[in-house]
C-alpha positions in Angstrom: -2.2 -85.1 59.6 -2.9 -84.8 55.9 -5.5 -87.5 56.1 -7.1 -85.8 59.0 -7.3 -82.4 57.0 -8.6 -84.3 53.9 -11.4 -85.8 56.1 -12.3 -82.5 57.6 -12.6 -80.9 54.1 -14.7 -83.8 52.8 -17.1 -83.5 55.9 -17.4 -79.8 55.2 -18.5 -80.3 51.6 -21.0 -82.9 52.6 -22.4 -80.7 55.3 -22.8 -77.8 52.8 -24.8 -80.1 50.3 -27.1 -81.2 53.0 -27.9 -77.6 53.9 -28.9 -76.8 50.3 -31.2 -79.7 50.2 -32.9 -78.8 53.4 -33.6 -75.3 52.1 -36.0 -76.6 49.4 -39.7 -75.8 50.5 -41.8 -78.7 51.6 -44.5 -78.0 48.9 -43.7 -76.1 45.6 -45.3 -72.7 45.0 -47.8 -72.6 42.1 -48.7 -69.9 39.6 -51.8 -70.2 37.3 -51.9 -67.7 34.4 -55.5 -66.9 33.3 -57.0 -64.7 30.6 -60.3 -63.1 30.0 -61.5 -61.1 27.0 -64.0 -58.2 26.6 -65.3 -56.8 23.3 -64.5 -53.0 23.2 -67.3 -51.7 21.1 -65.6 -48.3 20.7 -62.5 -49.6 19.2 -63.8 -52.8 17.7 -61.0 -54.9 19.4 -60.9 -57.5 22.1 -59.4 -56.2 25.6 -57.7 -59.2 27.0 -56.8 -59.1 30.7 -54.1 -61.4 32.1 -54.0 -62.5 35.7 -51.6 -64.8 37.7 -52.9 -66.6 40.8 -50.2 -67.5 43.1 -50.8 -70.3 45.6 -48.9 -72.5 48.2 -46.8 -69.4 49.0 -45.9 -68.7 52.7 -47.5 -65.5 54.1 -44.1 -64.0 54.8 -42.5 -64.6 51.4 -42.2 -61.8 48.9 -42.5 -62.6 45.2 -41.3 -60.6 42.1 -43.0 -61.4 38.7 -42.0 -60.4 35.3 -44.0 -61.4 32.1 -44.1 -61.1 28.3 -46.5 -61.5 25.4 -45.4 -64.2 22.9 -46.7 -65.5 19.7 -49.5 -68.0 18.9 -46.8 -70.7 18.8 -46.2 -72.2 22.3 -42.5 -71.7 23.2 -42.4 -73.7 26.5 -43.0 -72.9 30.2 -40.2 -70.4 31.1 -37.6 -71.5 33.7 -36.3 -68.0 34.4 -37.2 -64.5 33.8 -34.8 -64.0 30.8 -36.5 -62.0 28.0 -39.5 -60.9 30.3 -39.9 -57.4 29.2 -42.9 -56.4 31.5 -43.0 -55.9 35.2 -41.7 -56.4 37.8 -44.8 -56.8 39.9 -44.3 -57.4 43.6 -46.5 -59.7 45.7 -46.7 -61.2 49.2 -48.0 -64.6 50.2 -51.0 -66.1 48.2 -52.5 -63.6 45.8 -53.9 -62.9 42.4 -51.8 -60.4 40.2 -53.2 -58.4 37.4 -50.5 -58.6 34.9 -51.9 -56.2 32.3 -54.4 -55.8 29.4 -53.6 -56.3 25.8 -55.7 -55.5 22.6 -56.5 -58.1 19.9 -58.1 -57.4 16.5 -61.9 -58.0 16.7 -61.6 -60.6 14.0 -59.3 -62.9 16.0 -60.8 -66.4 16.2 -59.7 -69.3 18.5 -56.7 -68.6 20.7 -54.6 -65.5 21.2 -50.9 -65.3 21.6 -49.3 -67.2 24.5 -48.3 -65.2 27.6 -45.5 -66.3 29.8 -44.6 -65.2 33.4 -41.9 -66.1 35.8 -42.1 -65.5 39.7 -39.1 -65.7 42.0 -39.6 -65.7 45.8 -37.3 -64.5 48.6 -36.8 -68.1 49.6 -34.9 -68.7 46.5 -37.7 -70.7 44.6 -39.0 -69.8 41.1 -41.9 -70.7 39.1 -42.7 -70.3 35.4 -46.3 -69.9 34.1 -48.0 -69.7 30.8 -51.5 -69.3 29.4 -53.5 -67.6 26.7 -57.1 -66.6 25.8 -59.2 -69.3 24.0 -62.6 -69.4 22.3 -62.5 -66.1 20.5 -65.2 -65.9 17.8 -63.9 -63.0 15.8 -67.1 -61.2 16.1 -66.1 -58.0 18.0 -67.0 -54.9 16.0 -67.2 -51.2 16.6 -70.4 -49.4 15.5 -70.5 -47.9 12.1 -69.4 -44.2 12.5 -71.8 -41.4 12.0 -71.2 -39.5 8.7 -70.8 -35.7 9.1 -70.2 -33.0 6.5 -66.5 -32.1 5.6 -65.6 -29.1 7.6 -65.3 -25.8 5.7 -61.8 -24.2 5.5 -61.6 -21.7 8.3 -61.2 -18.0 7.7 -58.2 -16.0 8.8 -57.6 -12.5 10.0 -54.6 -11.1 8.1 -53.9 -7.6 9.3 -50.9 -5.4 8.9 -47.8 -6.9 10.6 -48.2 -10.2 12.1 -49.0 -9.8 15.9 -52.7 -9.5 15.2 -52.9 -12.3 12.6 -54.8 -15.6 13.5 -56.8 -18.3 12.2 -60.6 -18.0 13.2 -61.7 -21.2 14.8 -65.2 -22.3 13.4 -68.1 -22.6 15.7 -68.3 -25.9 17.6 -69.8 -28.7 15.4 -71.0 -32.1 16.6 -68.3 -34.8 16.1 -65.6 -32.4 15.2 -62.5 -31.2 17.3 -60.3 -28.5 16.0 -56.6 -27.8 16.5 -55.3 -24.5 15.3 -51.7 -23.4 15.7 -50.6 -19.8 16.3 -49.1 -17.9 13.5 -45.3 -18.3 13.5 -43.2 -17.0 10.8 -46.2 -16.0 8.7 -47.6 -19.5 8.7 -50.4 -21.4 10.7 -52.1 -24.7 10.3 -55.7 -25.7 11.1 -56.8 -29.4 11.6 -60.2 -30.7 11.9 -60.5 -34.2 13.4 -63.6 -36.5 13.5 -64.3 -37.5 17.0 -64.5 -41.3 17.8 -67.7 -42.6 16.3 -67.8 -40.1 13.5 -66.3 -39.8 10.0 -66.4 -37.1 7.4 -68.7 -37.6 4.5 -65.7 -38.2 2.2 -64.6 -41.2 4.3 -61.6 -39.3 5.9 -61.3 -38.6 9.6 -58.7 -35.6 9.4 -58.8 -32.5 7.4 -55.9 -29.9 7.4 -55.4 -26.5 6.0 -52.2 -24.6 5.8 -52.4 -20.7 5.9 -49.8 -18.0 4.9 -50.1 -14.5 6.2 -48.6 -11.2 4.8 -46.3 -9.0 6.8 -47.2 -5.6 5.3 -46.1 -2.9 7.8 -49.0 -1.3 9.6 -50.1 2.2 8.6 -50.9 4.6 11.5 -53.7 7.0 11.0 -52.9 10.6 12.1 -55.2 13.7 12.2 -55.3 16.2 9.5 -53.0 19.1 10.5 -54.6 22.5 10.7 -54.2 24.9 7.9 -51.0 26.9 8.4 -51.3 30.6 9.1 -50.6 33.2 6.4 -49.8 36.9 6.4 -51.1 39.3 4.0 -50.1 42.9 4.1 -50.3 45.8 1.7 -48.1 45.2 -1.3 -46.5 41.9 -1.7 -43.3 41.9 0.4 -45.1 40.9 3.6 -47.3 38.2 2.1 -46.2 34.7 3.4 -47.4 31.3 4.4 -46.1 30.3 7.8 -45.3 26.5 7.4 -45.1 24.5 10.7 -41.8 22.6 11.3 -41.6 19.0 10.0 -42.6 16.5 12.7 -42.0 12.7 13.1 -45.2 12.1 11.0 -45.6 15.0 8.6 -43.3 17.0 6.3 -44.4 20.5 4.8 -43.6 22.2 1.6 -44.8 25.4 -0.2 -45.8 25.3 -3.8 -46.1 28.8 -5.6 -45.0 32.1 -4.1 -47.4 34.5 -2.2 -45.8 37.5 -4.1 -47.5 36.2 -7.2 -50.9 36.2 -5.5 -51.4 32.5 -4.8 -49.6 29.6 -3.0 -50.4 26.2 -1.7 -49.1 24.6 1.5 -48.8 20.8 1.1 -48.7 18.5 4.1 -47.3 15.0 3.4 -47.7 12.0 5.7 -44.3 10.1 6.2 -43.8 6.5 5.5 -46.0 4.4 7.7 -48.6 7.1 8.3 -51.7 8.4 6.6 -54.5 10.9 7.0 -58.1 9.8 7.5 -59.5 8.1 4.4 -56.1 6.6 3.4 -54.8 10.0 2.2 -51.1 10.7 2.3 -51.4 14.5 1.2 -53.3 17.6 2.4 -53.3 20.8 0.3 -54.3 24.3 1.5 -54.6 27.0 -1.0 -54.0 30.8 -0.4 -54.7 33.9 -2.4 -52.9 37.3 -1.6 -53.9 41.0 -2.5 -51.5 43.7 -3.7 -53.0 46.8 -1.9 -50.9 49.8 -1.0 -49.4 49.6 2.5 -50.5 51.9 5.4 -48.1 52.6 8.1 -47.7 49.6 10.4 -47.5 50.1 14.1 -46.1 47.6 16.5 -48.5 45.2 18.2 -49.4 46.8 21.6 -48.4 44.9 24.8 -51.2 43.9 27.0 -51.4 46.5 29.9 -50.3 45.5 33.2 -52.7 45.5 36.2 -52.5 45.9 39.8 -54.6 43.0 41.3 -54.3 43.0 45.1 -56.3 41.4 47.7 -59.8 42.9 48.0 -60.7 45.3 45.2 -60.1 48.9 46.4 -56.5 48.9 45.2 -57.1 47.3 41.9 -56.2 49.3 38.7 -55.1 49.2 35.0 -51.8 50.7 34.3 -52.4 52.1 30.7 -49.5 53.0 28.5 -49.2 56.8 27.6 -50.9 58.0 24.5 -48.6 58.4 21.5 -48.7 59.6 17.9 -49.8 56.2 16.8 -52.0 54.8 19.5 -54.6 56.1 22.1 -55.8 53.8 25.1 -59.0 53.8 27.0 -60.8 51.4 29.6 -64.2 50.0 29.2 -65.6 48.8 32.6 -64.4 49.2 36.3 -61.8 46.9 38.2 -64.3 46.6 41.0 -66.7 44.6 38.9 -63.9 42.0 38.4 -63.1 42.6 34.7 -62.3 45.5 32.3 -61.4 45.8 28.6 -58.3 47.8 27.7 -58.6 49.1 24.2 -55.8 50.4 22.0 -57.0 52.4 18.8 -54.6 53.5 16.1 -54.5 57.1 14.9 -54.8 58.5 11.5 -53.4 56.3 8.8 -51.7 53.8 11.2 -52.8 50.3 11.3 -51.8 47.1 12.9 -49.9 44.4 10.9 -53.1 42.6 10.2 -54.7 45.8 8.7 -57.0 46.4 11.8 -57.1 49.5 13.8 -58.0 48.2 17.2 -56.7 45.7 19.9 -58.7 44.7 22.8 -57.4 43.2 26.0 -59.7 41.5 28.4 -58.5 41.9 31.9 -59.7 40.1 35.0 -59.3 40.8 38.7 -59.6 38.6 41.6 -61.7 39.5 44.8 -60.0 37.3 47.3 -59.5 38.5 50.8 -55.9 39.5 51.7 -53.8 36.5 52.8 -52.2 36.3 56.2 -48.4 37.0 55.8 -46.0 34.3 57.1 -42.3 34.5 57.7 -40.1 32.7 55.2 -39.2 29.3 56.6 -35.6 28.4 57.5 -33.8 26.2 54.9 -34.2 22.5 56.0 -31.3 20.4 57.1 -29.8 17.8 54.7 -27.8 14.6 55.0 -24.9 14.5 52.5 -22.8 11.4 53.1 -20.5 9.5 50.7 -22.3 7.8 47.8 -25.9 8.5 47.2 -27.8 5.9 49.0 -28.2 7.8 52.3 -28.4 11.3 51.0 -31.6 13.0 51.9 -33.3 16.2 52.8 -34.7 16.3 56.4 -38.1 18.2 56.1 -39.7 20.0 59.0 -43.0 18.6 60.0 -46.1 20.2 58.3 -48.0 22.8 60.3 -51.5 24.2 59.9 -50.0 27.0 57.7 -47.1 25.4 55.9 -46.6 22.1 54.1 -43.4 20.6 52.9 -42.5 18.5 49.8 -39.4 17.4 48.0 -39.0 17.8 44.1 -36.3 15.5 42.6 -34.2 12.9 44.3 -31.2 13.5 46.6 -29.6 10.2 45.2 -29.4 12.0 41.8 -27.1 14.6 43.1 -29.8 17.5 43.2 -33.2 18.0 45.0 -35.4 20.9 46.0 -37.3 21.4 49.3 -40.6 23.2 48.7 -42.5 25.0 51.3 -46.1 25.8 50.4 -48.2 28.3 52.3 -51.7 27.1 53.3 -54.7 28.5 51.5 -55.3 32.1 52.7 -51.6 32.5 53.7 -48.6 34.0 51.9 -44.9 34.3 52.8 -43.4 37.6 53.4 -41.8 37.5 49.9 -45.3 37.7 48.6 -45.0 34.2 47.2 -47.1 31.1 48.3 -44.0 28.8 47.9 -40.4 29.1 48.9 -38.0 26.7 47.1 -34.7 25.6 48.8 -32.2 23.9 46.3 -29.7 21.4 47.5 -26.8 20.0 45.8 -25.3 16.6 47.1 -21.7 15.2 46.8 -21.8 12.0 44.7 -18.4 10.8 45.6 -18.5 7.0 46.1 -17.9 5.5 49.6 -14.4 4.2 50.4 -15.0 0.4 51.4 -13.8 -0.7 54.8 -10.6 -2.7 55.1 -8.7 -4.7 57.6 -5.4 -4.2 55.8 -2.5 -4.3 58.3 -4.3 -6.5 60.7 -2.5 -9.7 61.8 -2.7 -12.8 64.1 0.1 -15.1 65.1 0.5 -18.2 67.1 3.1 -18.6 69.7 3.9 -20.8 72.7 4.5 -19.1 76.0 5.3 -21.3 79.1 4.1 -24.4 77.2 0.6 -22.6 76.5 -0.5 -22.0 72.9 -1.5 -18.3 72.6 -2.6 -16.2 69.6 -1.4 -12.6 69.5 -3.6 -10.4 67.4 -3.7 -6.8 66.2 -6.8 -5.8 64.4 -7.1 -2.4 62.6 -10.3 -1.4 60.8 -9.9 1.5 58.3 -13.4 2.8 57.6 -13.2 6.5 56.7 -16.9 6.4 55.4 -18.4 4.4 58.4 -19.4 1.6 56.0 -18.7 -1.3 58.3 -21.7 -2.8 60.2 -19.6 -4.8 62.5 -17.9 -3.4 65.7 -16.6 -6.8 67.2 -13.5 -8.5 65.8 -13.5 -12.3 65.5 -10.9 -15.0 64.4 -12.4 -17.7 62.3 -10.4 -21.1 62.1 -11.5 -23.9 59.8 -10.0 -27.3 58.5 -12.6 -27.5 55.7 -14.9 -29.6 57.9 -15.1 -27.8 61.4 -15.2 -24.1 62.0 -14.5 -22.2 65.2 -15.3 -18.5 65.7 -13.1 -16.8 68.4 -14.2 -13.4 69.7 -11.3 -11.1 69.9 -13.2 -8.1 71.4 -15.0 -4.9 70.4 -13.1 -2.3 68.4 -12.0 1.0 70.2 -12.9 4.3 69.2 -9.9 4.4 66.7 -11.2 1.2 65.2 -8.6 -1.1 66.4 -8.2 -3.9 69.1 -5.2 -5.9 70.0 -4.3 -8.6 72.6 -3.8 -12.3 73.2 -6.3 -15.1 73.4 -5.7 -18.8 74.3 -5.7 -21.2 71.2 -9.0 -23.0 71.1 -8.8 -26.1 73.3 -6.0 -24.7 75.5 -6.6 -23.8 79.2 -4.6 -22.6 82.1 -5.2 -22.2 85.9 -5.3 -19.1 87.9 -1.5 -19.1 88.1 -1.3 -19.2 84.2 0.0 -22.8 84.2 -1.4 -25.0 81.2 -4.1 -27.4 82.2 -5.3 -28.4 78.7 -4.0 -28.5 75.0 -5.9 -28.7 71.9 -5.9 -32.4 70.5 -4.9 -33.8 73.8 -6.8 -35.6 76.7 -5.7 -36.8 80.1 -6.4 -40.5 81.0 -7.5 -41.6 84.5 -3.9 -42.8 85.1 -2.6 -39.3 84.5 -1.2 -39.9 81.0 -1.8 -37.5 78.2 -2.8 -38.9 74.8 -3.5 -37.5 71.4 -7.2 -37.2 70.5 -9.4 -35.7 67.8 -11.5 -34.2 70.5 -10.9 -30.8 72.2 -10.2 -29.0 68.9 -7.6 -31.5 67.7 -8.7 -30.5 64.2 -6.9 -27.1 64.6 -3.6 -28.7 64.2 -4.4 -28.8 60.4 -6.1 -25.6 59.5 -7.0 -25.0 56.0 -8.0 -21.4 56.4 -8.1 -18.5 59.1 -9.5 -15.1 58.8 -10.1 -12.1 60.8 -13.7 -10.8 60.5 -15.3 -7.6 61.5 -17.3 -7.0 58.3 -15.2 -6.8 56.2 -12.8 -9.8 56.7 -9.2 -10.6 56.0 -7.6 -14.0 55.3 -4.3 -14.8 57.2 -1.7 -17.5 57.5 -2.1 -19.2 60.8 -0.9 -22.6 62.1 -0.5 -24.3 65.6 2.9 -23.7 67.1 5.3 -26.7 66.1 5.9 -29.3 68.6 9.5 -28.4 68.8 8.5 -25.5 71.0 6.9 -27.9 73.4 3.2 -26.4 73.3 2.1 -30.0 74.5 1.7 -31.8 77.7 4.9 -33.4 79.1 5.1 -37.2 78.7 4.7 -39.2 81.9 6.7 -42.1 80.6 10.2 -42.6 79.4 9.3 -41.1 76.0 9.8 -37.5 75.1 7.1 -34.9 74.1 6.0 -35.3 70.6 6.5 -39.1 70.6 3.2 -40.8 69.7 2.1 -43.3 72.5 -1.0 -45.5 72.3 -3.9 -44.6 74.5 -5.1 -46.8 77.4 -2.6 -47.8 80.1 0.3 -47.0 77.9 2.5 -43.9 77.7 1.3 -40.4 76.7 1.5 -39.4 73.0 3.3 -36.5 71.8 1.9 -33.5 70.0 4.1 -33.3 67.0 2.9 -36.5 65.4 -0.2 -36.2 63.3 0.0 -39.7 61.7 -1.2 -43.1 63.0 1.3 -45.6 64.3 -1.0 -48.5 65.1 -0.6 -50.3 61.7 1.5 -53.2 63.0 -0.8 -53.7 65.9 -3.9 -53.9 63.7 -2.1 -56.4 61.6 -1.2 -58.6 64.7 -4.7 -58.3 66.0 -6.2 -59.2 62.7 -4.0 -62.3 62.7 -5.0 -63.4 66.0 -8.7 -63.1 65.1 -8.2 -65.1 62.0 -6.4 -67.8 63.8 -9.2 -68.0 66.5 -11.8 -68.2 63.8 -10.0 -71.2 62.2 -9.6 -73.0 65.4 -13.3 -72.7 66.1 -14.2 -74.0 62.8 -12.0 -77.1 63.2 -13.7 -77.8 66.7 -17.1 -77.7 65.2 -16.2 -80.1 62.4 -14.7 -82.6 64.9 -17.7 -82.6 67.0 -20.0 -83.3 63.9 -17.7 -86.1 63.0 -17.8 -87.7 66.4 -21.5 -87.6 66.4 
């Protein structure tokens, strides 16, 4: 027996070597590496292009070529792709590949560096190639560059601050390109580069200038303030300069004392500001007299007028005459304007020393408006939070238009009714305003707290009892139907539990997904089980079998609530009865065997797979021995 096995092994080795020999192609593939050179008159260098011509290659074979550039010393035709740093380039059948183009100095004479390539094909054959450019004369030159003047250093704009600073790019000049950086950190750089074919007159091709910019704060010009008012009365006690309050840009001070007969008001621009002309100070001089004081009378108040529609009822309500003043009217109200004149009596004067005050009074001549009833206050929507708060305005009419001032979402808004032209409300006003205040208490978010779902087995049927309670005092929920969502991390099932009642709740019982009953309530299907044609029940991943290993469960209405839920354990017999001698919950293989119980979630076919694998291996060995013996007989 040992001799037979040894003979079989020797025969197998011999057969393998014969196969390798047969795999060799009938004619070797070839690859010719060629080079061609062109003088680049722009760079003054030779541009050498390398190509590889592949022949004797089957039209269905795919080749992969890698290549490299060596030195002028020949290193031998390559036998593999090791050290090839360029490519790969893919080819099919007979073809000519362009490997690439390399540049050589224009003074190169004779041959260039050796170039090596290695191509491997999908039939396992490989071919190395080499070649180089020959016959270079070293006479490739670029034309002499045109000499152009050295560019002048650019000017800069250096304003206050830095945001407006920049380098001024010179006008376009033949043969010159400019690169100017933005101002960063108070610095910038300008570079002038001679274009190809040009050179600056000093022999250089690049000129650079570095610039630094100041960061002096910008001064804002402000207008000259008007001269302050002054009061000068008899004597000196009432003499004064009325200085304005200091502002963000100007401070005021008074030099001297009006009681001495002279004073100066000084306006000084604050830091960062100046008056026109670069001035930072404005001075206003005052002189005061010291004449005896007459009796001062109070300034009269402008008389009131009665200005009604039309003109017949218009009038001026003049104050009564006193010991100090007397009033009279110049003109008639019917003309549209009058002047009410107050004149002091005797030695009385006004504070400014004058004796007369004139008040120009104007009257309208508009027709009397049509009177409208005051509109009712509009309705408002004031809910929790602020997003939905609003005023519900009536529709505009021919005589009244509506508008809202403010925003209800800020807590306060005003509805304004405006009478159309030629109309007035009973109040005599052309507008009526209705103020609304809105409660800004935040909305209470909806919750499903207190809701629950539980799995139970009733009469060998898996059910889910549920009790869903939505607490939503501010009507924030956008859902009105309850769902139970089950997932094992891969699969998801959404079970509708039903619409919520008026009280926001729904309860009841639904079948576990995959379970089914007949009209009498008897179970006809269980999740994760299927019935074979012979009537046996077996475990399956179908029919919601994944629900036996839930990773999450939740009740959803909007909002949602995570719950703990799992399929009833096998000990409560929520599974089909075994048709064999086994008991429910005992795994049984599918096919013509016994039914498989529900409680088992593992796989008990390990020994069977091992036995099957052994049988397959033994069969394969027997087949191999038969083939070898047949060849030996032949």
